[in-house]
N, C-alpha and C positions, 0 to 999 in steps of 0.2 A: 220641808226643806231637805231633810235627809233623803226623801224619796227622789227629789229632783237632782241631787248631786251625781248619782251614777249616770242619769240620762245626759247631764251636761258633759260628763267626761266622754261618753260615747259620741256625742255630737262633735266635741272638740277633736277627738281622734279621727273621725270621718273627714272633718274639714282639713286636717293635716295631711291625710292620705290623698285627698283630692288635690291639695296644693302641690304635694310631692309629685303626683302623676302628671300634673300640668307642667312640671319642670323637667320631666323625663321624655326623651324623644327618640324616634327611630330615624336612622340615617342610612341611606342607600348610596353606594359608590359603584359606578360602572367603570371598569378598567379596560382600555383598548390599546391596540397597537397603533402608534402614531402614524406609521406609513400606510398600512393596509386597512386601518380602521376596523380591524377584526377584534372581537372580544377576546380577552386573555383569561381563559378559564384556568384556575389554579393560582392566580396572582395573590400575593399576600398583602393585606392592608392592616396596619397597626396604628392605634391611637396611643401615642407615646406616653403621655402623662397618666393615662388610665391603665397602661400595660395590657391592652386588650387587642387581640389579633383575630381576624377573620380571613378565611381563604375564599376567594371568589368562586362562585358556582360555575356550571357549564355555560352560562350566558355571560360570564364575566362580572357578575353582580356580587358585591360584598355588603351584607346588611348587618348593622349594629342596632341593637335595641336597648332601651333604658339608658340613654346617654343624657346626662344633665346638660342644662343650658350653659353655653360658654364658647370660647374659642380654643381650638385644639390643633396641635401639630400632629400630622399623620405622615406615615412612611409607607410607600407603595413599592413593592419589589416583585420581580418575576425573572426567572432564570434566563440569561441571555439579553436582558434589557437593563438600561440605566435605572438605578434607584432614584425615586422622586420623593422629595419632602415638600409639603405645602400646608397652609393653614386652612382650617375648616371651621365654619361658624355653625353653631347649633342653638336654636333650631334652624334648619335650612330655609332659605328664602323661597324655595319652590318645592313642590311635591315631586318633581322629577329627580331622578338620581343625579348625583354629581358625576360628571364624566372626566376621567383622568386618562391622559394619553402618555404612554411610555415610549421612549426612544430606544432603538436597538443599541445595545452596549458593545464594548470592545470584544467581550467574550463571544457574543453572537456573531460579530463580523469575522472573528477568527475561524469559527466553525463554517461560515458561509464564504469560504475562500473561492476564488474563481478557478474553475477547472477547464482543461483543454482536451482531455482524452476523447471527447465525443466531437471534436472540431468546433462545437458551439461553445464560445467562451461565456459561460454562465456561472452564477453562484451555485454551489453544491446543493443548496436547499431548493433550487428551482429546476433541477434536471431530473427527468423521470428515470434515467439510468442510475442504478445504485453504484455510487463511486465512493471509495474510501480514500481519504487524503491524509498523508503524514506531512505536516508542515510546521513552521514556527518552532516553538520550544520543544515540541515532541520530536521533531526531526533532529534538532540539536542534541537532545538528550540521548537518543538512540545512536547518533553519530559519535558521541563520547565513548560508547562501549566498544566500538570497533571502527576507528576512524579510517582504516585502510581499505575497507570494502563494504558491500551492502548485505553481507550474509546475516549479521545479527539484526539489522534494521528490518529485514523482511521476515526473518524466522520468528520474530516476536509479535507478528501481526496475526490476529485470529483468522483461521482458515488457510494459512500459508505455512508451508514447511520447506526448509531448504534441505535437500537430500544430498549427502556426500556420495559422489559417484566414483571417486578414487581416493582411498585412504592415504596413499603415499603422497599424492600431489595436493590433497585437500580440495580437489575440484568439487563443485556442488552445483545443483540446479534447483529451480524453484518449482515446487508442487503447490497448485491451488486446488483446494477441495479434494485432495487425494490423487489427482491425475498426474501422470508422468510429466516431467519437466519440459518435454518437447512440445507440449500443448499450451504452454504459457508464452505469450508474445511479449518481448521486452522492447520498448521504444525509448528513444532519447529525443525529447521535444517533438514528439510525433513522428520521428524518423525510425524506420525499422532497420537498425544497425547491427542487431545481434541474432540474425536468423541463420539456420543451417550450421555450417562449420564454425562461423564466428560466434556462435552461442557458447562454445567451449570456453570455460574459465571466465565468462563475462562478468558474473556478479562478484567474482573474486578480484577483479581488476578495476572496479569503479569505486573511487573514493567519493564520499558524499559532501565534502565541504562546499562545493559550488552549486549544490542543489537547492532550489527554492521549495520544492515539494515533490512528493511521490504520490502518484495517482494509481489506484488499483481498481480494476473492474473485474468482478468474479462472474464466471459463466461465459457462454458463447458470445464472442464479440468480433468475429471475423468480418461481419458486415462493415465495421468501422475502418479497419486497416488491412484487410485481406487475410491470407492464410496464416494459421498458427494459433489464433486466439480461441481455441476450443475450451480450455479451462478458464481463460481470462487473459488480461493484459496488465502490464505494469509500465506506466509512462513516467520517465524520469525528467522532471522539468527543471531546467537550469535557471540560475539567477540572471537577471538582466539589469542594465544600468538604471539607477534611480536618480532623483534630484540631488541626493547626497552621495558624495564619494564614499566608497567602502573599501577598506583594506583589512583583511583578516588573515591571521596566521594560526596554525595549530601544530603543536609538538606533542608527541605521545610516545611512551615507552611501556613495554609489558614485561612481566616476570618470565615470560617464555622467550625473551630475547628479541622481541619485535620493536621496530622503530618506525614512526610515521612523522613526516614533515609535509605540511600542506600550506599553500598560500593562495589567496584570492584577492583580485583587484577589480574594482568597478567604478566607472566615472562617466559622466556626460560632458561633452564639449560642444555646447550649442546644438547643432544639427547632427553631431556625431556622438557615438558612445563606444565604450570599450570595456570588455571583461577579459581577464587573464587568470587562468587557474593552472597551478603546477603542483606536483607532489612527488615525493620520494618515499617509497614504502619498502621495508626489508624485514626479514625474519631469519632466525637461526634454527637449525634442526632441534626439535623439541620432542623428547621421549619421556613423558611423565610415568608411563607404565614400566619403564626400564626393561623393555623386551627387545630392544635393539632396532626398532622401526620407528620412523618419525610419525608423530601425531600432527605436527606442524612442520612443513618442509622448509628447507633453506630457500629463500627467494630474495630477489632485488628487482624493483619495478620503478620506472620513471614515467611521469605523465605531464604533458603540456597541452593546454587547450585555450587558445586565444579566439575571441569573437569580436567583430567590428559591426557596429550598428549605425544605420542612417535614418534620420527622421526628417521627412519632407512634409509639405502641406497636405499632399494627397497620397504620397508613397512612403512606405517605410520598408526597410530591408535589413537583413543581418547575414553575415557570412563568417565562417570560421572553420577551423580544423582541429583535430585531436590526434595526438600520437602517444601510444602507450607501448613501451618495450619492457619485457620481463624475462628473466631467467629463473626457473623454478626447479629445484632438485630435492626429491624425497626418496624415502626407502630406508636402506641400512644406514644407521648412524655411523658405523665404522667406515663404510664406503665413503660417506660424505666428508667425514672429518680426517680420515687417515688414508683413504684411497685403497683400502683392502678389498678383497672380493666380497660381493654381497649383492643383494637385490637393490635396484634403483629404478626410479622413474624420473626422467628429465623432460621438462617442457621449456622450449624457447619460443617466444611469441613476439610478433610485431603487429600492432594494430594501428592503421591509419584511416581516418575518416574525414570527410568534408561535409559541410552543411551550408545550404543557401536557402533563404526564405525571403520572398518579396510580396508585399501586400499593397495593392493599389485601390484606393476608394474611388469608384466611378461616380457615385452619387452619395447622398446622405444615408441611403438605405442599401446600397449595393457595393460589394467589394470583390475584386479579382485577386486570387492568391496563386503563387507558384512556389513549389518547394523542390529541392534537388539534393541528393546526397550520394556520396561515393564511398565505398568501404573496401579496404585492402587488409586482409588478415592472413598472416603467414605463421604457421605453427609447425614446429618440429618436435615430435614426441619419440623418446627412446627408452626402451627397457632392455635388459640383457637379451641378446640374440634377436632383437626385433627393433625396427625403426620405421616410423610413419612420418611423412613430411608432405604437406599440402598447402596450396595457396587458393584462397577464395577472393574473387573480385565481384562485387555486387554494386548495383546502382538503383536509385529510386527517384522517380520524377512524378510530380502531381500538379494538376491544374484544378482549382476549384472556383466556383462562382457562388457567392453568398448574397442572399437578398433578405432583408429584414422587413417584416410587415408588422402591423399593430398587434396581431394575435398569433402570427405564424412566421417562422424563419425557415428559409429554404437553403440547402446546399446541394449543388450539382457539381460533380467532378469526374475526372478520369486520371488514372495513374498507370505507370509502366515500371515494372521491376525486372531487373536482370540478376541472375545468380549463376556464376560460373565457378566451378571447382576443378582444379587440376592437381592430381597427386603425382609426386615425383617418384619415378620407378626405383624401388629398393630391392625387388626380388622378381621372380617369375610370376607372381600372383597377378591376376587381372586388376587393372586400375579402377578406382571408384569415381572416375570423372563424371561430371554431369554439366548440363547447360540448360537452365530453365529461363524462359521468358514468360512473364505474366502481364496480361493486359486487363485492366479493370475499369469499369464505369460504375458510378454509384449516385444515389440521390438520398438525401436526408431531410426530414421535416420535423419541426417542433411546433406544436399547435396548442394554444392555451385559450379555449373559448370562454372560460370563466375562472374564478378563483379556486373552484373545486377541482378542476381537471386540467392536467397538462399531459399531452400525448406526444411521444417521440417515435417516429417510424423511419425505417431505412430499407433500402434495397440495393444490393450489389450484384454485379455480374462479373466474374473473373474467368479469363481463358488462359490456361497453362499449356504451353506448346506441346508437352509430352502427355498431358492427362485430360485435356478437354475443358469443358465449360462447367462452371459452378454458379448456381443461383442462390443468393443468400438473403432472405428476408429477415427482418428484425423489428420488434415492436416493444415499447415500454410505456407504461402509464403511471402517473403520479396522482394520487387522490388526497386532497386535504380535507379531512373530516372536521378538524378544529385546528387552531394554531398550534396545539400541542400534539395532535395525533395525525400522522400522515402514513400513507401506504404506497408502495411501489410494486408493480408487477410487470414482468417482461419475459421475453424469450427470443430465441433466434437460432439460425443454422450456423455451422462452422465447418471448416475443412483444413487439412494439413497435407501438403505435398510430400511424398516419400523421399527421405534421404537416409543415409546410414548414420547420421549424427544424432545420437540420443543417449539416454542414460545407460542402456544395455551395452552399446558398443564402447562407451567411455570406460566402463568397468573393465573391459578386456583389451583396452588400448587399440581397438579396431583390428585385432589380430584374427586372421582366418575368416573374415567377413567378405562375402562376395558382393559385387556391385548390385545396385537395385536393377531388377529386370523390369523396364518400363512397359514391356508388352504384356506382362502378367500381373502387375500391381496396379492399384487404383488409389486415388486420394482417400485419405481417412476422412470420414464425414460424421458430423455430430448434430444433435439438436438438444437444446437446453432451455430451462426456464427457471425463474426464481420469483419469490414474493417476499417482501419484508415490510414490517410494521415498525414505526418509530414514534415513541411517546416520550414527552418530557414534561416535568412539572416541578414544583417545590413542595416539600413536606416540612413545614416549619422553616428552619434555617438550612435544610438539606436540599441541594439541587439533585434531581433524579432524572436520568435519561436511560431509556432502554431501547435497543434495536433487536428485533427478532427476524432472522432470515431463514427461509426454507429454499432448498435448491435441488435440482435434478438435471443431470446431463447424461445423454446416451451417445456413446461413440461406436459407430458401426464399422465392422471389418478393420480393426486397428492392425497396424504392422506388428508382427511378432517375429522373434528370431527363431528360425527353424534350422535344425541340423541337416546338413547335406554331405554326409561322409565326414571327411576331415574338416570341411569348411561349413560355414553357416550363412544363411541369407535371410533377408527380411521379406516376409510374405504377408498378405492380408489374411487375418484369421477368419475362420468360419464361425462368426458370432459377433458379440459386442461386449463392451465394458460399460457399466453404468455406475454413476456415483450419485448418491442421494443423502440428504441429511439436513442439518440446520446449524446455524451460528447464533449465539446469544451474546450480545454485548451490553454490559451494564456499566453506567458511570454515576458515581455519587460524589458530590462536592460538599464540603463543610468547612467554612473558614479557609484556612491555609492547607487543608487536606483534600486530596483527590484519590478516589479508589476506582480502578478499572478492573472489571471482571469479564473475561471472555471464555465462552465454552463452544467447542466445535464437536459435532457428531458427524462423522463421515463413514457411510456404509458403501464401500467401493468393492465391486465384484466383477470377475470375468464370467462370461457366459459363452464358452467355446464348446463346439461339438455337443451341445445339449447338456453340458456339465457346468455347474456354478461353483466358483472358487473365490475365496477372499483374495483381493488384489494385494500383492506384496508391498511392504514398507508403507502402510497407511495405518496410522493410529486411529481407531474408531472414536476414541474419546480423548479430548485434549482440553486442558484448562489453563488459562492465562490469568494471572493475578498481579496487579501492579498498584502499590500504595505510594503516593507522592506527597511530600511536604514541601511547600514553597513559600518562603517568607519574603514578602515585599520584593520579589524578583532579585533577591540578593543571596539567598541560600536555598539549595535544593537537595533533598534527600529522598531516595527512592528505594523501595524494597520490592523485589520481584520473586514470583514463584510460578513455575511452569510444570505441568504434569502431562506425561504421555502414557497412554495405555499400551498394553502389549501389541506388537505388530507381527504379522506373518512374514517370514523370510522366504527368499527364493528357493532355498533348499528344503522347504517344508517345515522347518523348525519354527518355534514361537519365541519371539524375543521377550525380554523382561520389561515391565513397566518401570518408570523412573520419574523423579522430580529433579528440576534444576532450579537453584535459588541464587539470586544475585543482590548485591547492595551497591548503590552508587551515591555519590555526593558531589556537589559543585558549589563553590563559593564564588559569587559574582561581584565584581567591582565595575566601575564605570567603563574602563578601557580593557580590562582583562578578567579572566576567570581561571581558577584552578579546579581540576576535576580528578576524581579517582573512582575506580570501578572494581568491585570484587566480584568477578564473574564466576558463577558456578562454585560458590564457596563451600558447598557440600561435597565437592570433588566427585561428582557423578561422571563416571567413565565406563564405556562398554567393556574395556579391558579389566575392570574390577569385578564384573559379574558375568562376563561372557567372552568367548574367543572372537578374534577378528580375522583369523586365517587358519588354513589347514596345510599340511605338508611341512616341508623343511623351511626354515627361515631364510635360507639362501635362494629359495624358489617358492615363495608363498602363493597360495591360492586364496585370495581374499574373500571372506564372507560378506554378507550385506552389513553395512554400517547403519545402525538405527539409533544410536545414542552418541553423545559427544566422545571424542577421543582425547582432547587436550586437558580435560578436567579443570581444576581450580587455577585460574589465571588472574593476576592483578594487573590493571593498567591505569595509568594516570598521566596527566600532562597539563599544559597551559594553552589557553586560547586568548589571542590578542585581537581586539576590534578597534579600528581607527576609522572615524567617519567625520565628514565635514565638507563644506563647500570650498 
């Protein structure tokens, strides 16, 4: 009997193990996108009561082993999709995996906003052209920091730098991937309103309250809208009437003596709609370095912009105008405040534009579109012993035909641009007048033969009356390897028609610059390409997104300022400029926290007369860091840190590297919010570690401005939002 007892225990243990194994099961769960039916690799599946989590493999499959028999609540999540909870029975009734379909969530839809910069109104996730969009909360947060203009909003975007061209007036231009500001095309709702002379002071005169989003294309994009977009383009998209009435007000004050008041109204009235935007922005002379020169000039600006919308069965239309008037005075603080002798720079501008857009649907698949704009820009610039005054009148007209097919969309169009500049005679110097007419025809196609590939192609032909014909091909492709991993690759040609209006001439207030010699100059021409990879997934409870961009642009025979005795003139250089590098954008989300990290490497060089030199005022390394905390859309706190590596200056010197740090907060209620922003609280100023001028302060010769001048500035205010039917 004693010999049988151990054997009995062994048999009993074996039976227990067999019984236990019979009650443990393997469960397979296949997670898919509800719309596209694609597998969602990286989806997270959790059995709540067992506290067990599995991440789906590359085929979207999550496998649990040794699961006891029973009924379980499971949670399925994937970044950008709605969380789903459901009950699961173990053992499963079938040997096939459970299929779970996730719906796209609000966050996903926010990322996949519709963009218009390519004329094809598509979600950003389905366009082969790489487009970055600032919209929604991000646009509102950036707008809090500087509600009176776009400088801060654009300068804190990876790969974009706003370059101060006049320290006295605080004028600035936009540099994309290190190229001069004249190679960036700025559009308003697809209209080229800021070209040539009217590009002066443009980003300093546009308040962002009435903007729905800002679209940025980096790299050659002249095929889309014509001359100018060699480095890229920025499309400012206005708000339009929605089903709910919107009334918004913003009031802001700064420690530097600035005041901003803006208002926006939008409403639909049956087949009609209306938007009205108005603002008043002003600033006091501000000299934080106490050197007697303004870092922020004295200015006062007024803006009014009404638009009327019509909605018919087959035809929609909108028309409006914008008027901006500003007086801006910078330079000697004593001159501005007390009228004593001293250096000054005065700008008086009047900007008037009209816009008209008509869309008529011919069939369910075909649309005819017409657009027209007119721009009037009058600017008077005065410094001691010199005055420049000119008037630019320009117009833009465009017809397009759009045809949508099952797998391909076509756009065929033609446009006509006029650009007339007349300078008012102030001295015996020759006038810089010009008259350009540009005739363009173009065709665009977007073709999606399958879920893996989407191809976008374009061809434009432009004829400029003084400079002849330009042929501009362009191609972009989007490859979807998995729902989490996509790639875009593209390239195209670009060109820029010569004018005297650019960063170099702004720095010297157009003094002693001869007119463009159309018989000896040519269009500046470029070719560029880029490739980017985008990957997103979840790591536990952390959402992870990374975008990696590589770019290259070559600009042949660019215009450079050449000395000709006492005067200077712009001529085509014997050589080229190239910019190459990369941008890395990383986004992490965890609960109420979001971390954005952006890195830009831009290697920009001139290759003139067989000699290679580092292009001035381009930071080879730049780092953007933003940490945001947002609680239930009621409280927002953000910490920012930006790094700029040393830059080569025009005089051959090397600037210093520096950091800029900021802290912002906003408390949101249903109808209003209060915001405060501590911009550059480390008080980084070029005047703290370098000089900004040489010579006497009564007649300064300004050096390149590569770092902030205003230093630490606090601003804060209130936003009021009223909506309803």
